[in-house]
MMTF fields as JSON, N, C-alpha, C and O atoms, coordinates in Angstrom:
{
  "mmtfVersion": "1.0.0",
  "mmtfProducer": "UNKNOWN",
  "numBonds": 451,
  "numAtoms": 452,
  "numGroups": 113,
  "numChains": 1,
  "numModels": 1,
  "chainsPerModel": [1],
  "groupsPerChain": [113],
  "chainIdList": ["A"],
  "bondAtomList": [4, 2, 8, 6, 12, 10, 16, 14, 20, 18, 24, 22, 28, 26, 32, 30, 36, 34, 40, 38, 44, 42, 48, 46, 52, 50, 56, 54, 60, 58, 64, 62, 68, 66, 72, 70, 76, 74, 80, 78, 84, 82, 88, 86, 92, 90, 96, 94, 100, 98, 104, 102, 108, 106, 112, 110, 116, 114, 120, 118, 124, 122, 128, 126, 132, 130, 136, 134, 140, 138, 144, 142, 148, 146, 152, 150, 156, 154, 160, 158, 164, 162, 168, 166, 172, 170, 176, 174, 180, 178, 184, 182, 188, 186, 192, 190, 196, 194, 200, 198, 204, 202, 208, 206, 212, 210, 216, 214, 220, 218, 224, 222, 228, 226, 232, 230, 236, 234, 240, 238, 244, 242, 248, 246, 252, 250, 256, 254, 260, 258, 264, 262, 268, 266, 272, 270, 276, 274, 280, 278, 284, 282, 288, 286, 292, 290, 296, 294, 300, 298, 304, 302, 308, 306, 312, 310, 316, 314, 320, 318, 324, 322, 328, 326, 332, 330, 336, 334, 340, 338, 344, 342, 348, 346, 352, 350, 356, 354, 360, 358, 364, 362, 368, 366, 372, 370, 376, 374, 380, 378, 384, 382, 388, 386, 392, 390, 396, 394, 400, 398, 404, 402, 408, 406, 412, 410, 416, 414, 420, 418, 424, 422, 428, 426, 432, 430, 436, 434, 440, 438, 444, 442, 448, 446],
  "bondOrderList": [1, 1, 1, 1, 1, 1, 1, 1, 1, 1, 1, 1, 1, 1, 1, 1, 1, 1, 1, 1, 1, 1, 1, 1, 1, 1, 1, 1, 1, 1, 1, 1, 1, 1, 1, 1, 1, 1, 1, 1, 1, 1, 1, 1, 1, 1, 1, 1, 1, 1, 1, 1, 1, 1, 1, 1, 1, 1, 1, 1, 1, 1, 1, 1, 1, 1, 1, 1, 1, 1, 1, 1, 1, 1, 1, 1, 1, 1, 1, 1, 1, 1, 1, 1, 1, 1, 1, 1, 1, 1, 1, 1, 1, 1, 1, 1, 1, 1, 1, 1, 1, 1, 1, 1, 1, 1, 1, 1, 1, 1, 1, 1],
  "groupList": [{"groupName": "MET", "atomNameList": ["N", "CA", "C", "O"], "elementList": ["N", "C", "C", "O"], "formalChargeList": [0, 0, 0, 0], "bondAtomList": [1, 0, 2, 1, 3, 2], "bondOrderList": [1, 1, 2], "singleLetterCode": "M", "chemCompType": "L-PEPTIDE LINKING"}, {"groupName": "ASP", "atomNameList": ["N", "CA", "C", "O"], "elementList": ["N", "C", "C", "O"], "formalChargeList": [0, 0, 0, 0], "bondAtomList": [1, 0, 2, 1, 3, 2], "bondOrderList": [1, 1, 2], "singleLetterCode": "D", "chemCompType": "L-PEPTIDE LINKING"}, {"groupName": "ARG", "atomNameList": ["N", "CA", "C", "O"], "elementList": ["N", "C", "C", "O"], "formalChargeList": [0, 0, 0, 0], "bondAtomList": [1, 0, 2, 1, 3, 2], "bondOrderList": [1, 1, 2], "singleLetterCode": "R", "chemCompType": "L-PEPTIDE LINKING"}, {"groupName": "TYR", "atomNameList": ["N", "CA", "C", "O"], "elementList": ["N", "C", "C", "O"], "formalChargeList": [0, 0, 0, 0], "bondAtomList": [1, 0, 2, 1, 3, 2], "bondOrderList": [1, 1, 2], "singleLetterCode": "Y", "chemCompType": "L-PEPTIDE LINKING"}, {"groupName": "GLU", "atomNameList": ["N", "CA", "C", "O"], "elementList": ["N", "C", "C", "O"], "formalChargeList": [0, 0, 0, 0], "bondAtomList": [1, 0, 2, 1, 3, 2], "bondOrderList": [1, 1, 2], "singleLetterCode": "E", "chemCompType": "L-PEPTIDE LINKING"}, {"groupName": "LEU", "atomNameList": ["N", "CA", "C", "O"], "elementList": ["N", "C", "C", "O"], "formalChargeList": [0, 0, 0, 0], "bondAtomList": [1, 0, 2, 1, 3, 2], "bondOrderList": [1, 1, 2], "singleLetterCode": "L", "chemCompType": "L-PEPTIDE LINKING"}, {"groupName": "ALA", "atomNameList": ["N", "CA", "C", "O"], "elementList": ["N", "C", "C", "O"], "formalChargeList": [0, 0, 0, 0], "bondAtomList": [1, 0, 2, 1, 3, 2], "bondOrderList": [1, 1, 2], "singleLetterCode": "A", "chemCompType": "L-PEPTIDE LINKING"}, {"groupName": "VAL", "atomNameList": ["N", "CA", "C", "O"], "elementList": ["N", "C", "C", "O"], "formalChargeList": [0, 0, 0, 0], "bondAtomList": [1, 0, 2, 1, 3, 2], "bondOrderList": [1, 1, 2], "singleLetterCode": "V", "chemCompType": "L-PEPTIDE LINKING"}, {"groupName": "SER", "atomNameList": ["N", "CA", "C", "O"], "elementList": ["N", "C", "C", "O"], "formalChargeList": [0, 0, 0, 0], "bondAtomList": [1, 0, 2, 1, 3, 2], "bondOrderList": [1, 1, 2], "singleLetterCode": "S", "chemCompType": "L-PEPTIDE LINKING"}, {"groupName": "GLY", "atomNameList": ["N", "CA", "C", "O"], "elementList": ["N", "C", "C", "O"], "formalChargeList": [0, 0, 0, 0], "bondAtomList": [1, 0, 2, 1, 3, 2], "bondOrderList": [1, 1, 2], "singleLetterCode": "G", "chemCompType": "PEPTIDE LINKING"}, {"groupName": "ILE", "atomNameList": ["N", "CA", "C", "O"], "elementList": ["N", "C", "C", "O"], "formalChargeList": [0, 0, 0, 0], "bondAtomList": [1, 0, 2, 1, 3, 2], "bondOrderList": [1, 1, 2], "singleLetterCode": "I", "chemCompType": "L-PEPTIDE LINKING"}, {"groupName": "ASN", "atomNameList": ["N", "CA", "C", "O"], "elementList": ["N", "C", "C", "O"], "formalChargeList": [0, 0, 0, 0], "bondAtomList": [1, 0, 2, 1, 3, 2], "bondOrderList": [1, 1, 2], "singleLetterCode": "N", "chemCompType": "L-PEPTIDE LINKING"}, {"groupName": "LYS", "atomNameList": ["N", "CA", "C", "O"], "elementList": ["N", "C", "C", "O"], "formalChargeList": [0, 0, 0, 0], "bondAtomList": [1, 0, 2, 1, 3, 2], "bondOrderList": [1, 1, 2], "singleLetterCode": "K", "chemCompType": "L-PEPTIDE LINKING"}, {"groupName": "HIS", "atomNameList": ["N", "CA", "C", "O"], "elementList": ["N", "C", "C", "O"], "formalChargeList": [0, 0, 0, 0], "bondAtomList": [1, 0, 2, 1, 3, 2], "bondOrderList": [1, 1, 2], "singleLetterCode": "H", "chemCompType": "L-PEPTIDE LINKING"}, {"groupName": "GLN", "atomNameList": ["N", "CA", "C", "O"], "elementList": ["N", "C", "C", "O"], "formalChargeList": [0, 0, 0, 0], "bondAtomList": [1, 0, 2, 1, 3, 2], "bondOrderList": [1, 1, 2], "singleLetterCode": "Q", "chemCompType": "L-PEPTIDE LINKING"}, {"groupName": "THR", "atomNameList": ["N", "CA", "C", "O"], "elementList": ["N", "C", "C", "O"], "formalChargeList": [0, 0, 0, 0], "bondAtomList": [1, 0, 2, 1, 3, 2], "bondOrderList": [1, 1, 2], "singleLetterCode": "T", "chemCompType": "L-PEPTIDE LINKING"}, {"groupName": "PRO", "atomNameList": ["N", "CA", "C", "O"], "elementList": ["N", "C", "C", "O"], "formalChargeList": [0, 0, 0, 0], "bondAtomList": [1, 0, 2, 1, 3, 2], "bondOrderList": [1, 1, 2], "singleLetterCode": "P", "chemCompType": "L-PEPTIDE LINKING"}],
  "groupTypeList": [0, 1, 1, 2, 2, 2, 3, 4, 5, 3, 6, 7, 5, 8, 7, 9, 5, 4, 4, 1, 6, 5, 4, 6, 5, 7, 6, 2, 5, 1, 1, 10, 10, 7, 11, 8, 9, 9, 4, 7, 5, 4, 7, 12, 2, 12, 9, 2, 2, 2, 5, 6, 3, 6, 10, 13, 13, 14, 11, 4, 9, 3, 1, 10, 7, 3, 14, 5, 15, 5, 16, 6, 4, 6, 16, 6, 8, 10, 4, 2, 14, 5, 2, 5, 14, 4, 1, 7, 5, 2, 3, 5, 5, 5, 2, 2, 4, 1, 5, 4, 12, 6, 14, 16, 6, 14, 16, 4, 12, 12, 9, 6, 8],
  "groupIdList": [1, 2, 3, 4, 5, 6, 7, 8, 9, 10, 11, 12, 13, 14, 15, 16, 17, 18, 19, 20, 21, 22, 23, 24, 25, 26, 27, 28, 29, 30, 31, 32, 33, 34, 35, 36, 37, 38, 39, 40, 41, 42, 43, 44, 45, 46, 47, 48, 49, 50, 51, 52, 53, 54, 55, 56, 57, 58, 59, 60, 61, 62, 63, 64, 65, 66, 67, 68, 69, 70, 71, 72, 73, 74, 75, 76, 77, 78, 79, 80, 81, 82, 83, 84, 85, 86, 87, 88, 89, 90, 91, 92, 93, 94, 95, 96, 97, 98, 99, 100, 101, 102, 103, 104, 105, 106, 107, 108, 109, 110, 111, 112, 113],
  "secStructList": [7, 7, 7, 3, 3, 3, 3, 3, 3, 3, 3, 3, 3, 3, 6, 6, 1, 7, 2, 2, 2, 2, 2, 2, 2, 2, 2, 2, 2, 2, 2, 2, 2, 2, 2, 6, 6, 7, 3, 3, 3, 3, 3, 3, 3, 3, 3, 3, 3, 3, 3, 3, 3, 3, 3, 6, 6, 3, 3, 3, 3, 3, 3, 3, 3, 3, 3, 3, 3, 3, 3, 6, 6, 2, 2, 2, 2, 2, 2, 2, 2, 2, 2, 2, 7, 6, 6, 3, 3, 3, 3, 3, 3, 3, 3, 7, 4, 4, 4, 1, 7, 7, 7, 7, 7, 7, 7, 7, 7, 7, 7, 7, 7],
  "xCoordList": [0.851, 0.0, 0.891, 1.874, 0.539, 1.315, 0.783, -0.383, 1.645, 1.214, 1.634, 1.699, 1.921, 2.306, 1.053, 0.046, 1.149, 0.015, 0.468, 1.655, -0.49, -0.196, -0.226, -1.102, 0.733, 0.831, 1.149, 1.635, 0.86, 1.253, 2.023, 1.553, 3.21, 4.037, 4.11, 4.586, 3.636, 3.696, 4.7, 4.554, 5.72, 6.752, 6.979, 6.941, 7.218, 7.587, 9.035, 9.375, 9.885, 11.316, 11.733, 11.051, 12.843, 13.382, 13.803, 14.429, 13.465, 13.874, 15.231, 15.753, 15.806, 17.107, 18.247, 19.412, 17.931, 18.954, 19.398, 18.598, 20.66, 21.163, 20.596, 20.102, 20.667, 20.109, 20.731, 20.023, 22.04, 22.716, 22.255, 22.035, 22.113, 21.668, 20.218, 19.858, 19.391, 18.002, 17.942, 17.178, 18.749, 18.801, 19.303, 18.812, 20.282, 20.8, 19.73, 19.636, 18.925, 17.857, 16.787, 16.296, 16.419, 15.434, 15.983, 15.245, 17.271, 17.89, 17.894, 17.712, 18.104, 18.065, 16.655, 16.502, 15.621, 14.244, 13.977, 13.342, 14.468, 14.331, 14.985, 14.412, 16.19, 16.909, 16.164, 16.116, 15.585, 14.823, 13.671, 13.417, 12.979, 11.838, 12.294, 11.719, 13.318, 13.789, 14.393, 14.17, 15.155, 15.762, 14.733, 15.02, 13.548, 12.468, 11.654, 10.659, 12.074, 11.371, 10.316, 9.522, 10.287, 9.281, 9.72, 10.879, 8.772, 9.026, 8.396, 7.209, 9.188, 8.7, 8.041, 8.685, 6.752, 6.025, 6.049, 6.149, 5.956, 5.904, 6.358, 6.09, 7.043, 7.476, 7.015, 7.321, 6.28, 5.855, 6.5, 6.282, 7.291, 7.906, 7.013, 6.941, 6.345, 5.42, 6.143, 5.598, 7.359, 8.133, 7.913, 7.339, 8.384, 8.283, 6.863, 6.138, 6.493, 5.206, 5.28, 6.088, 4.411, 4.306, 3.49, 2.434, 3.995, 3.316, 2.214, 2.302, 1.194, 0.093, 0.539, -0.012, 1.531, 2.095, 3.568, 3.986, 4.337, 5.781, 6.065, 5.465, 6.989, 7.455, 8.951, 9.688, 9.41, 10.83, 11.342, 12.442, 10.541, 10.861, 11.02, 11.684, 10.428, 10.467, 9.054, 8.106, 8.92, 7.61, 7.363, 6.254, 8.38, 8.242, 8.756, 9.587, 8.238, 8.676, 8.696, 8.086, 9.397, 9.47, 8.668, 9.005, 7.604, 6.7, 7.108, 7.51, 6.993, 7.243, 6.243, 5.962, 5.703, 4.69, 5.155, 5.471, 5.191, 5.568, 4.338, 3.498, 4.233, 3.293, 4.155, 5.107, 3.852, 4.711, 3.947, 2.79, 4.61, 4.095, 5.066, 6.282, 4.502, 5.307, 4.782, 3.588, 5.664, 5.192, 4.461, 4.653, 3.646, 2.796, 3.583, 3.096, 4.78, 5.546, 6.424, 6.997, 6.553, 7.487, 7.083, 7.979, 5.806, 5.484, 6.044, 6.49, 6.033, 6.555, 8.052, 8.533, 8.781, 10.209, 10.501, 11.409, 9.743, 9.944, 9.643, 10.404, 8.555, 8.2, 9.263, 9.573, 9.821, 10.87, 12.095, 12.696, 12.457, 13.612, 13.333, 14.233, 12.105, 11.758, 11.812, 12.198, 11.428, 11.493, 12.922, 13.14, 13.897, 15.303, 15.937, 17.022, 15.287, 15.817, 15.498, 14.33, 16.516, 16.312, 15.68, 14.933, 15.966, 15.463, 14.084, 13.564, 13.487, 12.098, 11.254, 11.227, 10.565, 9.8, 8.545, 8.247, 7.816, 6.588, 6.464, 7.0, 5.754, 5.473, 4.141, 3.667, 3.554, 2.313, 2.364, 2.48, 2.279, 2.303, 0.928, 0.518, 0.224, -1.147, -1.273, -0.671, -2.054, -2.389, -3.502, -4.503, -3.326, -4.285, -5.01, -4.625, -6.046, -6.82, -7.505, -7.758, -7.806, -8.474, -7.559, -8.046, -6.258, -5.312, -4.917, -4.335, -5.236, -4.869, -5.699, -6.902, -5.054, -5.758, -6.53, -6.02, -7.763, -8.578, -8.013, -7.546, -8.067, -7.605, -8.522, -9.743, -7.962, -8.823, -9.578, -9.059, -10.799, -11.644, -11.072, -10.614, -11.112, -10.639, -11.657, -12.852, -11.222, -12.176, -12.787, -12.118, -14.049, -14.741, -14.236, -14.021, -14.053, -13.621, -14.849, -15.737, -14.883, -16.022, -15.727, -14.708, -16.621, -16.454, -17.022, -17.858, -16.569, -17.074, -18.463, -18.668, -19.408, -20.784, -21.084, -22.2],
  "yCoordList": [-1.189, 0.0, 1.245, 1.319, 2.198, 3.435, 4.437, 4.83, 4.851, 5.785, 7.212, 8.04, 7.519, 8.869, 9.712, 9.261, 10.946, 11.869, 13.164, 13.493, 13.904, 15.198, 16.291, 16.314, 17.183, 18.308, 19.57, 19.529, 20.699, 21.998, 22.699, 22.795, 23.186, 23.924, 25.363, 25.643, 26.271, 27.703, 28.283, 28.119, 28.962, 29.531, 30.99, 31.383, 31.791, 33.197, 33.291, 33.017, 33.686, 33.772, 35.223, 36.145, 35.406, 36.748, 37.392, 36.739, 38.676, 39.387, 40.052, 40.642, 39.973, 40.558, 39.734, 40.098, 38.636, 37.754, 38.231, 38.757, 38.046, 38.281, 37.186, 36.169, 37.392, 36.428, 35.041, 34.035, 34.983, 33.691, 33.002, 31.791, 33.766, 33.204, 32.724, 31.712, 33.448, 33.032, 31.71, 30.815, 31.592, 30.345, 29.189, 28.066, 29.466, 28.436, 27.992, 26.808, 28.936, 28.598, 27.755, 26.792, 28.103, 27.305, 25.901, 24.922, 25.794, 24.479, 23.684, 22.467, 24.383, 23.722, 23.21, 22.118, 23.986, 23.527, 22.29, 21.341, 22.302, 21.12, 19.907, 18.817, 20.094, 18.988, 18.465, 17.256, 19.364, 18.947, 18.042, 17.014, 18.426, 17.641, 16.285, 15.256, 16.278, 15.026, 14.104, 12.895, 14.649, 13.824, 13.247, 12.285, 13.826, 13.292, 12.243, 11.738, 11.915, 10.903, 11.475, 10.726, 12.79, 13.443, 13.644, 13.427, 14.063, 14.359, 15.707, 15.92, 16.609, 17.935, 17.803, 17.4, 18.142, 18.066, 19.387, 19.416, 20.483, 21.8, 22.856, 22.747, 23.869, 24.988, 26.268, 26.498, 27.098, 28.404, 29.472, 29.536, 30.3, 31.422, 32.636, 33.181, 33.043, 34.172, 35.514, 36.529, 35.528, 36.757, 37.552, 37.062, 38.791, 39.675, 40.182, 40.396, 40.366, 40.99, 41.652, 41.294, 42.626, 43.318, 42.44, 41.924, 42.281, 41.459, 42.26, 43.484, 41.58, 42.237, 42.809, 43.8, 42.179, 42.662, 42.282, 41.355, 42.976, 42.732, 41.386, 41.038, 40.648, 39.384, 39.531, 39.739, 39.428, 39.611, 40.95, 41.032, 41.973, 43.344, 43.488, 44.416, 42.597, 42.686, 42.924, 42.27, 43.858, 44.191, 43.559, 43.639, 42.936, 42.269, 40.844, 40.534, 39.984, 38.598, 38.09, 38.682, 36.991, 36.341, 35.054, 34.175, 34.938, 33.792, 32.699, 32.964, 31.457, 30.288, 29.207, 29.0, 28.513, 27.487, 26.191, 26.164, 25.126, 23.799, 22.902, 22.93, 22.116, 21.002, 19.755, 19.592, 18.873, 17.723, 16.511, 16.604, 15.382, 14.163, 13.763, 13.875, 13.295, 12.925, 11.645, 11.356, 10.874, 9.763, 10.318, 11.478, 9.519, 9.977, 10.533, 11.431, 10.028, 10.479, 11.692, 12.247, 12.12, 13.184, 14.605, 15.391, 14.988, 16.39, 16.879, 18.023, 16.054, 16.482, 16.768, 17.743, 15.938, 16.134, 17.404, 18.159, 17.642, 18.827, 20.096, 21.062, 20.099, 21.273, 21.566, 22.727, 20.518, 20.7, 21.368, 22.264, 20.936, 21.52, 22.943, 23.783, 23.224, 24.583, 25.571, 26.726, 25.124, 26.0, 26.432, 27.506, 25.602, 25.907, 26.842, 27.371, 27.053, 27.924, 29.376, 29.762, 30.174, 31.562, 32.41, 33.341, 32.105, 32.922, 32.501, 33.091, 31.491, 31.137, 31.846, 31.446, 32.908, 33.715, 32.994, 32.966, 32.413, 31.667, 30.539, 30.619, 29.492, 28.394, 27.771, 27.907, 27.091, 26.358, 25.121, 25.219, 23.964, 22.696, 22.061, 21.686, 21.947, 21.444, 20.169, 20.039, 19.233, 18.063, 18.467, 19.052, 18.156, 18.539, 17.294, 16.718, 16.893, 15.726, 15.945, 14.991, 17.212, 17.504, 17.246, 17.11, 17.177, 16.927, 15.456, 15.038, 14.688, 13.277, 12.557, 12.783, 11.704, 10.941, 9.814, 9.108, 9.665, 8.565, 7.255, 7.182, 6.249, 4.937, 4.426, 4.474, 3.935, 3.409, 2.189, 1.375, 2.091, 0.964, -0.324, -0.37, -1.363, -2.665, -3.256, -3.244, -3.773, -4.378, -5.628, -6.399, -5.808, -6.981, -8.231, -8.245, -9.275, -10.552, -11.369, -11.527, -11.885, -12.719, -14.14, -14.713, -14.695, -16.076, -17.04, -16.654, -18.28, -19.308, -19.724, -20.095, -19.665, -20.024, -21.412, -21.896],
  "zCoordList": [0.0, 0.0, 0.0, 0.738, -0.82, -0.929, 0.095, 0.038, 1.034, 2.083, 1.775, 2.684, 0.51, 0.109, -0.077, -0.622, 0.391, 0.301, -0.341, -0.331, -0.903, -1.524, -0.465, 0.4, -0.546, 0.372, -0.402, -1.533, 0.241, -0.281, 0.825, 1.959, 0.487, 1.431, 0.959, -0.141, 1.795, 1.525, 2.504, 3.715, 1.988, 2.853, 2.511, 1.346, 3.547, 3.391, 3.826, 4.977, 2.88, 3.129, 3.321, 2.875, 3.979, 4.223, 2.91, 2.076, 2.714, 1.499, 1.682, 0.736, 2.858, 3.1, 2.533, 2.692, 1.877, 1.324, -0.049, -0.822, -0.343, -1.692, -2.596, -2.109, -3.897, -4.85, -4.681, -4.725, -4.488, -4.311, -3.028, -3.016, -1.959, -0.685, -0.774, -0.172, -1.525, -1.723, -2.482, -2.122, -3.529, -4.304, -3.44, -3.553, -2.579, -1.68, -0.681, -0.358, -0.194, 0.743, 0.062, 0.65, -1.169, -1.907, -2.161, -2.056, -2.495, -2.686, -1.375, -1.384, -0.241, 1.066, 1.365, 1.913, 1.013, 1.197, 0.349, 0.809, -0.906, -1.768, -1.118, -1.112, -0.569, 0.072, 1.294, 1.52, 2.08, 3.258, 2.834, 3.463, 1.773, 1.294, 0.773, 1.13, -0.064, -0.671, 0.377, 0.329, 1.324, 2.367, 3.336, 4.048, 3.363, 4.199, 3.452, 3.973, 2.237, 1.457, 0.542, -0.025, 0.384, -0.435, -1.864, -2.22, -2.672, -4.073, -4.397, -4.15, -4.947, -5.338, -6.702, -7.67, -6.779, -8.035, -8.784, -10.011, -8.032, -8.663, -7.656, -6.46, -8.158, -7.324, -8.009, -9.179, -7.28, -7.789, -6.929, -5.719, -7.568, -6.869, -7.088, -8.189, -6.037, -6.124, -6.062, -6.495, -5.531, -5.48, -4.205, -3.232, -4.234, -3.076, -2.911, -3.883, -1.672, -1.381, -0.02, 0.838, 0.142, 1.429, 2.375, 2.009, 3.59, 4.588, 5.269, 5.372, 5.726, 6.415, 7.763, 8.24, 8.361, 9.618, 9.65, 8.956, 10.431, 10.489, 11.16, 12.177, 10.566, 11.123, 11.327, 10.364, 12.566, 12.895, 12.352, 11.806, 12.509, 12.094, 10.581, 10.118, 9.817, 8.355, 7.839, 8.275, 6.914, 6.361, 4.996, 4.469, 4.426, 3.142, 3.268, 4.121, 2.391, 2.354, 0.93, 0.039, 0.719, -0.585, -0.476, 0.318, -1.274, -1.197, -2.173, -3.306, -1.697, -2.534, -2.149, -0.969, -3.162, -2.925, -3.586, -4.775, -2.801, -3.286, -3.349, -2.449, -4.399, -4.472, -4.339, -5.103, -3.397, -3.17, -2.685, -2.274, -2.74, -2.141, -1.04, -1.189, 0.065, 1.22, 1.84, 1.756, 2.462, 3.284, 4.501, 4.864, 5.114, 6.215, 7.396, 8.084, 7.648, 8.818, 8.532, 9.469, 7.3, 6.916, 7.331, 7.639, 7.362, 7.681, 9.016, 9.105, 10.038, 11.339, 11.247, 11.826, 10.535, 10.361, 9.566, 9.914, 8.507, 7.677, 8.479, 8.415, 9.223, 10.023, 11.079, 11.345, 11.678, 12.679, 12.037, 12.63, 10.838, 10.16, 9.68, 9.687, 9.266, 8.829, 9.989, 9.804, 11.183, 12.356, 12.658, 13.219, 12.291, 12.575, 11.551, 11.794, 10.423, 9.371, 9.721, 9.752, 9.98, 10.39, 9.298, 9.597, 8.042, 6.939, 6.443, 5.496, 7.069, 6.784, 7.84, 9.004, 7.413, 8.367, 8.839, 10.033, 7.897, 8.194, 7.183, 6.078, 7.571, 6.652, 7.029, 8.156, 6.069, 6.297, 5.423, 4.201, 6.045, 5.33, 5.477, 6.575, 4.363, 4.37, 3.561, 2.495, 4.066, 3.27, 2.309, 2.722, 1.037, 0.01, -0.506, -1.524, 0.198, -0.203, -1.548, -2.283, -1.87, -3.133, -4.328, -5.45, -4.114, -5.196, -5.312, -6.312, -4.293, -4.329, -5.372, -5.495, -6.105, -7.132, -6.473, -5.603, -6.908, -6.389, -6.932, -8.069, -6.111, -6.54, -7.631, -7.479, -8.733, -9.79, -9.292, -8.528, -9.741, -9.329, -9.903, -11.045, -9.087, -9.532, -10.498, -10.201, -11.645, -12.567, -11.962, -11.275, -12.228, -11.692, -12.388, -13.6, -11.602, -12.168, -12.465, -11.627, -13.671, -14.057, -13.669, -14.055, -12.908, -12.475, -13.522, -14.339, -13.492, -14.427, -13.99, -12.834, -14.892, -14.562, -15.021, -14.832]
}
């Protein structure tokens, strides 16, 4: 049985980073996901935006959204590692049941009559 589920990771990164440091942080996020047994399906870089309220004295953030599949035990590990990243201001990891593919119906077996 496949215990992989679809998730969406929304992260707000610090805009005080240089371009190289930002790319390194995104690569580190990719590594965190892959090392936890996940697979990155899609990455959308939303770019800079003004925050509704200051986070760690910053009024702007860089938004990035991941679509991924993860084993059932991986989200706790990923969240723990994201909390340790100083340049990740906020994150939200959601299970997206609406994106999960329904299991195909098993074809009926015809018995000998």
